[in-house]
ZAMINU-607606 format. One line per 3 residues: number of its first residue (from 1); their letters; for each residue x, y, z of C-alpha. Coordinates in Angstrom, 1 decimal. Layout:
N
NUM = A = X,Y,Z  ...
//
This chain:
447
1 = XXX = 0.0,0.0,0.0  2.9,2.3,0.7  4.1,2.0,-3.0
4 = XXX = 0.6,3.0,-4.2  0.5,6.7,-4.7  -3.1,6.8,-5.9
7 = XXX = -5.5,8.9,-3.7  -8.6,6.7,-3.4  -11.9,8.3,-2.4
10 = XXX = -13.5,7.2,0.8  -16.9,5.4,1.0  -18.9,8.6,1.7
13 = XXX = -17.3,10.4,-1.4  -18.1,7.4,-3.6  -21.6,7.2,-2.3
16 = XXX = -22.3,10.9,-2.8  -20.8,10.8,-6.4  -22.8,7.7,-7.4
19 = XXX = -26.0,9.2,-5.9  -25.6,12.4,-7.9  -24.9,10.6,-11.1
22 = XXX = -27.9,8.3,-10.6  -30.1,11.3,-9.9  -29.0,12.8,-13.3
25 = XXX = -29.5,9.4,-15.0  -33.0,9.0,-13.5  -34.1,12.4,-14.9
28 = XXX = -32.9,11.5,-18.3  -34.5,8.1,-18.2  -37.9,9.4,-17.0
31 = XXX = -37.9,12.1,-19.6  -37.3,9.5,-22.3  -39.9,7.1,-21.0
34 = XXX = -42.6,9.8,-20.6  -42.0,11.4,-24.0  -42.0,8.0,-25.7
37 = XXX = -45.2,7.1,-23.9  -46.7,10.4,-25.0  -45.8,9.7,-28.6
40 = XXX = -47.4,6.3,-28.5  -50.6,7.8,-27.1  -50.5,10.3,-30.0
43 = XXX = -50.3,7.5,-32.5  -53.1,5.4,-30.9  -55.5,8.2,-30.0
46 = XXX = -58.9,8.8,-31.6  -57.7,11.3,-34.1  -61.2,12.5,-35.1
49 = XXX = -61.9,13.5,-31.4  -58.5,14.7,-30.2  -56.8,17.2,-32.5
52 = XXX = -53.1,17.8,-31.8  -52.5,21.5,-31.3  -48.8,21.8,-30.2
55 = XXX = -46.2,20.6,-27.7  -45.8,22.3,-24.4  -42.9,22.1,-21.9
58 = XXX = -43.5,21.3,-18.3  -41.2,20.6,-15.3  -41.9,17.9,-12.7
61 = XXX = -40.0,17.9,-9.4  -39.2,14.3,-8.6  -37.3,12.5,-5.8
64 = XXX = -34.3,12.6,-8.1  -34.4,16.2,-9.3  -36.3,18.2,-11.9
67 = XXX = -37.6,16.5,-15.0  -38.3,18.7,-18.0  -40.3,17.2,-20.8
70 = XXX = -42.4,18.2,-23.8  -45.9,16.7,-24.0  -48.7,16.9,-26.6
73 = XXX = -51.6,19.3,-26.1  -54.9,18.4,-27.7  -58.3,19.9,-28.3
76 = XXX = -61.1,17.5,-27.4  -63.6,18.1,-30.3  -66.4,16.3,-28.5
79 = XXX = -66.2,18.3,-25.2  -64.7,21.5,-26.6  -61.9,21.5,-24.0
82 = XXX = -58.1,21.3,-24.1  -56.3,18.3,-22.6  -53.0,16.5,-22.1
85 = XXX = -53.7,12.9,-22.8  -50.5,11.8,-21.1  -51.6,13.3,-17.8
88 = XXX = -54.9,11.2,-18.1  -53.0,8.0,-18.6  -50.6,8.8,-15.8
91 = XXX = -53.5,9.6,-13.4  -51.5,12.8,-12.7  -53.6,15.9,-12.1
94 = XXX = -50.9,18.5,-12.2  -49.5,20.4,-15.2  -46.0,20.4,-13.6
97 = XXX = -45.0,20.7,-9.9  -44.4,17.8,-7.6  -44.3,14.2,-8.7
100 = XXX = -46.8,12.0,-6.9  -43.9,10.3,-5.0  -42.5,13.6,-3.7
103 = XXX = -46.0,14.7,-2.7  -46.6,11.3,-1.0  -43.3,11.3,0.9
106 = XXX = -43.7,14.9,2.0  -47.3,14.4,3.3  -46.4,11.2,5.1
109 = XXX = -43.4,12.8,6.9  -45.5,15.9,7.8  -48.3,13.7,9.2
112 = XXX = -46.3,11.2,11.1  -43.5,13.6,12.0  -43.3,16.6,14.3
115 = XXX = -43.8,19.5,11.8  -44.0,20.6,8.2  -40.5,22.2,8.5
118 = XXX = -39.0,19.0,9.8  -40.5,17.0,6.9  -39.0,19.5,4.4
121 = XXX = -35.6,19.2,6.2  -35.7,15.4,6.2  -36.3,15.3,2.5
124 = XXX = -33.5,17.7,1.9  -31.1,15.6,4.0  -32.2,12.4,2.2
127 = XXX = -32.1,13.7,-1.4  -29.3,16.3,-1.1  -31.3,19.3,-2.4
130 = XXX = -34.3,21.4,-1.2  -37.0,19.5,-3.0  -40.0,21.2,-1.3
133 = XXX = -40.6,24.0,1.2  -42.5,23.5,4.5  -45.2,26.0,3.3
136 = XXX = -45.7,24.0,0.1  -46.2,20.8,2.1  -48.8,22.7,4.2
139 = XXX = -50.7,23.9,1.1  -50.8,20.4,-0.3  -52.1,19.0,3.0
142 = XXX = -54.9,21.5,3.0  -56.1,20.0,-0.3  -56.3,16.4,0.7
145 = XXX = -59.5,14.3,1.1  -60.0,10.7,2.0  -61.2,8.1,-0.5
148 = XXX = -63.7,5.8,1.2  -63.1,2.0,1.5  -65.7,-0.6,0.9
151 = XXX = -67.9,-1.2,4.0  -66.2,-3.5,6.5  -68.0,-6.6,7.6
154 = XXX = -68.8,-6.9,11.4  -67.4,-10.3,12.3  -69.3,-10.6,15.6
157 = XXX = -72.3,-9.2,17.4  -70.4,-6.3,19.1  -68.5,-3.2,18.1
160 = XXX = -66.3,-1.6,20.7  -66.0,2.2,20.9  -63.4,4.3,22.8
163 = XXX = -64.3,7.9,22.8  -62.7,11.1,24.2  -62.1,14.7,23.5
166 = XXX = -58.8,16.5,22.7  -58.5,20.2,23.4  -56.6,22.0,20.6
169 = XXX = -55.4,25.6,20.8  -56.4,28.0,18.1  -54.2,30.7,16.5
172 = XXX = -54.7,34.5,16.9  -54.9,36.3,20.2  -58.1,36.0,22.1
175 = XXX = -59.4,33.0,20.0  -60.5,30.2,22.2  -59.3,26.6,21.7
178 = XXX = -61.7,23.9,20.8  -62.3,20.3,21.9  -62.0,17.8,19.0
181 = XXX = -64.3,14.8,19.6  -62.8,11.5,18.4  -64.0,7.9,18.6
184 = XXX = -62.0,4.7,17.8  -64.0,1.7,16.8  -62.6,-1.9,16.8
187 = XXX = -63.9,-5.4,16.7  -62.1,-7.0,19.6  -58.5,-8.0,20.6
190 = XXX = -55.8,-10.0,18.9  -53.1,-11.5,21.1  -49.6,-12.3,19.7
193 = XXX = -47.3,-13.4,22.5  -47.3,-10.5,25.0  -48.5,-8.0,22.5
196 = XXX = -52.2,-7.2,22.3  -53.7,-5.3,19.3  -57.1,-4.1,18.3
199 = XXX = -58.9,-5.8,15.4  -59.9,-3.7,12.4  -59.5,-0.4,14.2
202 = XXX = -61.1,2.7,12.5  -61.4,6.4,13.7  -64.3,8.8,13.6
205 = XXX = -63.7,12.6,14.0  -66.8,14.7,14.6  -67.2,17.2,11.8
208 = XXX = -70.9,18.0,11.4  -73.7,20.0,13.1  -75.6,16.8,14.0
211 = XXX = -75.7,15.6,17.5  -72.5,13.6,18.1  -74.0,10.1,18.5
214 = XXX = -76.3,10.6,15.5  -73.3,11.5,13.3  -71.4,8.6,14.8
217 = XXX = -74.1,6.1,13.9  -74.2,7.5,10.4  -70.5,6.8,10.2
220 = XXX = -71.0,3.2,11.3  -73.7,2.6,8.7  -71.5,4.1,5.9
223 = XXX = -68.3,2.3,6.8  -69.4,-1.0,8.4  -72.0,-3.6,7.6
226 = XXX = -73.6,-2.4,10.8  -77.2,-3.2,11.5  -78.7,-1.2,14.5
229 = XXX = -81.3,-4.0,15.0  -78.6,-6.7,15.4  -75.3,-5.3,16.6
232 = XXX = -74.6,-4.1,20.2  -72.1,-1.3,21.1  -69.8,-1.1,24.1
235 = XXX = -68.8,2.5,24.6  -66.0,3.5,26.9  -65.4,7.2,27.8
238 = XXX = -65.2,9.7,30.6  -68.2,11.4,32.2  -68.5,14.4,29.8
241 = XXX = -72.1,15.2,28.9  -71.7,14.7,25.2  -70.2,11.2,25.8
244 = XXX = -72.8,10.0,28.4  -75.6,11.1,26.0  -75.0,7.7,24.3
247 = XXX = -77.1,6.2,27.1  -80.2,8.1,25.9  -79.5,7.9,22.2
250 = XXX = -78.8,4.1,22.0  -80.8,3.1,25.1  -80.7,-0.8,25.2
253 = XXX = -78.5,-1.1,22.2  -75.3,0.0,23.9  -73.5,-0.3,27.3
256 = XXX = -71.8,2.8,28.6  -68.6,1.9,30.5  -67.0,4.8,32.5
259 = XXX = -63.4,5.0,31.7  -61.6,3.2,34.5  -58.3,5.0,33.9
262 = XXX = -59.9,8.4,34.7  -61.7,7.0,37.8  -58.5,5.3,39.1
265 = XXX = -56.5,8.5,38.6  -59.0,10.6,40.5  -59.2,8.1,43.4
268 = XXX = -55.4,7.9,43.6  -55.0,11.7,43.7  -57.4,11.9,46.6
271 = XXX = -56.7,8.8,48.6  -53.1,7.6,47.9  -52.2,7.8,51.6
274 = XXX = -55.7,7.1,52.9  -56.4,3.9,55.0  -59.4,3.0,52.7
277 = XXX = -57.5,3.4,49.5  -56.7,-0.3,49.1  -60.4,-1.2,49.5
280 = XXX = -61.4,1.3,46.9  -58.9,-0.1,44.5  -60.3,-3.6,45.1
283 = XXX = -63.9,-2.5,44.5  -62.9,-0.8,41.2  -60.9,-3.8,40.0
286 = XXX = -63.8,-6.2,40.8  -66.3,-4.0,38.9  -68.4,-3.6,42.1
289 = XXX = -69.8,-0.1,41.6  -72.0,-0.1,44.7  -69.1,-1.1,46.9
292 = XXX = -66.9,1.6,45.4  -69.6,4.2,46.0  -70.1,3.0,49.6
295 = XXX = -66.3,3.3,50.2  -66.2,6.8,48.7  -69.2,8.0,50.8
298 = XXX = -67.6,6.5,53.9  -64.5,8.7,53.3  -66.5,11.9,53.3
301 = XXX = -65.1,14.3,56.0  -61.8,12.4,56.4  -59.7,14.3,53.9
304 = XXX = -57.2,16.9,54.8  -58.4,20.0,52.9  -61.7,21.5,51.8
307 = XXX = -60.5,21.4,48.2  -60.1,17.6,48.4  -63.5,17.2,50.0
310 = XXX = -65.1,19.3,47.2  -63.3,17.0,44.6  -64.6,13.9,46.4
313 = XXX = -68.2,15.3,46.4  -67.9,16.0,42.6  -66.6,12.4,42.0
316 = XXX = -69.4,10.8,44.0  -72.1,12.9,42.3  -70.5,12.1,39.0
319 = XXX = -70.5,8.3,39.6  -73.9,8.1,41.2  -75.5,9.3,37.9
322 = XXX = -74.7,5.9,36.3  -73.4,3.4,38.8  -74.0,0.6,36.2
325 = XXX = -71.2,2.1,34.2  -68.7,0.9,36.8  -69.8,-2.7,36.2
328 = XXX = -68.5,-5.3,33.8  -69.8,-4.9,30.2  -69.3,-8.6,29.6
331 = XXX = -72.0,-9.5,32.1  -74.4,-7.2,30.2  -73.5,-8.9,26.9
334 = XXX = -74.1,-12.4,28.5  -77.6,-11.3,29.4  -78.1,-10.7,25.6
337 = XXX = -76.9,-14.1,24.8  -73.5,-13.0,23.4  -70.4,-15.1,24.0
340 = XXX = -67.7,-13.0,25.7  -64.7,-15.3,25.5  -61.5,-13.3,24.6
343 = XXX = -63.0,-10.0,25.4  -60.8,-7.7,27.6  -61.4,-4.7,29.8
346 = XXX = -62.0,-1.4,27.9  -59.6,1.5,28.2  -57.6,2.4,25.1
349 = XXX = -59.1,5.9,24.8  -55.9,7.5,26.3  -53.7,5.6,23.9
352 = XXX = -55.8,6.8,21.0  -55.7,10.4,22.1  -51.9,10.3,22.6
355 = XXX = -51.4,9.5,18.9  -53.4,12.6,17.9  -52.0,14.7,20.8
358 = XXX = -48.4,14.0,19.7  -48.9,15.8,16.4  -51.6,18.4,17.3
361 = XXX = -50.6,19.6,20.8  -47.1,20.1,22.5  -47.5,23.9,22.4
364 = XXX = -48.9,24.2,18.9  -51.9,26.3,17.9  -53.9,25.9,14.7
367 = XXX = -56.4,27.5,12.4  -59.6,25.5,11.9  -58.8,24.5,8.3
370 = XXX = -55.3,23.4,9.2  -56.3,21.2,12.2  -59.1,19.7,10.1
373 = XXX = -56.7,18.8,7.3  -54.1,17.3,9.7  -56.7,15.2,11.4
376 = XXX = -57.9,13.9,8.0  -54.3,12.9,7.2  -53.8,11.3,10.6
379 = XXX = -57.0,9.2,10.2  -55.9,8.2,6.7  -52.5,7.2,8.0
382 = XXX = -53.9,5.2,11.0  -56.8,3.6,9.1  -54.8,2.9,5.9
385 = XXX = -57.1,5.0,3.7  -56.2,6.3,0.3  -55.9,10.1,0.0
388 = XXX = -56.9,12.3,-3.0  -54.2,14.9,-3.2  -53.5,18.0,-5.3
391 = XXX = -51.4,16.1,-7.9  -52.7,12.5,-7.6  -53.4,10.1,-4.8
394 = XXX = -51.6,8.4,-1.9  -52.2,4.7,-1.9  -49.2,3.4,0.1
397 = XXX = -51.2,3.2,3.3  -53.9,1.0,1.8  -54.0,-2.7,2.8
400 = XXX = -51.7,-5.1,1.0  -53.2,-6.4,-2.2  -52.1,-8.2,-5.3
403 = XXX = -50.0,-5.9,-7.5  -51.5,-5.0,-10.8  -49.5,-6.4,-13.6
406 = XXX = -48.5,-4.0,-16.4  -49.0,-5.0,-20.0  -46.0,-7.1,-21.2
409 = XXX = -45.6,-5.0,-24.3  -45.3,-1.8,-22.3  -42.8,-3.4,-19.8
412 = XXX = -40.6,-4.7,-22.7  -40.7,-1.3,-24.5  -39.8,0.6,-21.3
415 = XXX = -36.9,-1.8,-20.5  -35.5,-1.2,-23.9  -35.8,2.6,-23.6
418 = XXX = -34.1,2.6,-20.1  -31.2,0.5,-21.4  -30.7,2.7,-24.4
421 = XXX = -31.0,5.9,-22.5  -28.6,4.9,-19.7  -26.0,3.5,-22.0
424 = XXX = -23.0,5.9,-22.1  -24.8,8.3,-19.6  -22.2,7.7,-16.9
427 = XXX = -19.6,10.2,-18.1  -16.9,9.2,-15.7  -16.7,5.9,-17.6
430 = XXX = -15.4,7.8,-20.6  -12.3,9.0,-18.7  -9.0,7.2,-18.4
433 = XXX = -9.2,3.6,-17.4  -6.5,3.7,-14.7  -8.1,6.4,-12.4
436 = XXX = -9.8,5.1,-9.2  -13.3,6.4,-9.9  -13.3,4.6,-13.3
439 = XXX = -12.5,1.4,-11.5  -15.1,2.0,-8.9  -17.9,2.6,-11.5
442 = XXX = -16.8,0.1,-14.1  -19.2,-2.5,-12.6  -22.1,-0.2,-13.4
445 = XXX = -21.6,-0.6,-17.2  -24.1,-3.4,-17.2  -26.8,-1.2,-15.7
//
């Protein structure tokens, strides 16, 4: 090695160089493929209907850089409008701008990450250039809408519902925040070793002027093969009035279970060092609502401060409105002849809210349109729904399905075009054969 005077590049330098060259090659290949496809469309079109007017230049920002291409512009004689037939075949709604993959990557990073700015920075770090600004990502997110799935079958007799509210700050001085009402629906539990997951989980975000539970049941009918005369609901939530209204709306069709996490937290804050605390815990754990209320009433007058006594009075008054909500929903289901094997205690509302809170809270404030768009994106991400976007659609979150096969003729033609375009496109291979970078890239000649 000491006799070798050649200065070899390190791995990072080689990787950066190859990446830049492949970016340039990608743009050339994509331009050739798209323009050749456009020419083929021109030859096969209905020439009586689509009259070729001219070629127009457009620029598409892709994951590998800008792609400039010329595509044919037609007049549709039948409808009297002007169209790019290439865009129709590509299912691409934009006359330039971001490619669908850039748009999809940016939206996914913005939705699952901490901020729009961080999403733009991550793409720049990954690709090596500023592919999109944080404001452009925000504008694209504001335009999204979900594409509905087919109605899901209800595999049993019960749908489980976890419901809670999430307080979100609003922008502008003096503008009050607003509670977003969210429900998570699932069809039971799946156990894999120590891990427990919820089956077929979907999310409902309240967005209408209807009463909450009326809008919620409309959502069930639209998205599930739900029959109000057949299926029962088990609803878990805190004691907020809009949540407990489910008892009146559904009557005997639903069981309202008070969220045990909230009850346990309030009892712990008041009685952690109290001699009756252990008995209260046991009563709550055994779903004995009457015993728990008896223990709480017996503790009246034994707390240290007036503020604690007032909190205890509010808790008792709250629980006395619906003592049956402290009971075990499985006993209620058994009375209706429903098998409860494998059913677990309710209580995933907090986990559901934490997913939304991670992106929407933490000191952030929003305009109404912005928070609505972000929640649409979050629900699509969590429920694997397709999104209609400004320049196309995001389908990477949809459930796995058999990949659609492209026509063999098209694949063969595209392969030929790619080989022909990339041949001699790596300029470094035209340099002297004894330099290190030539040796490094020589293996790419078969690409």
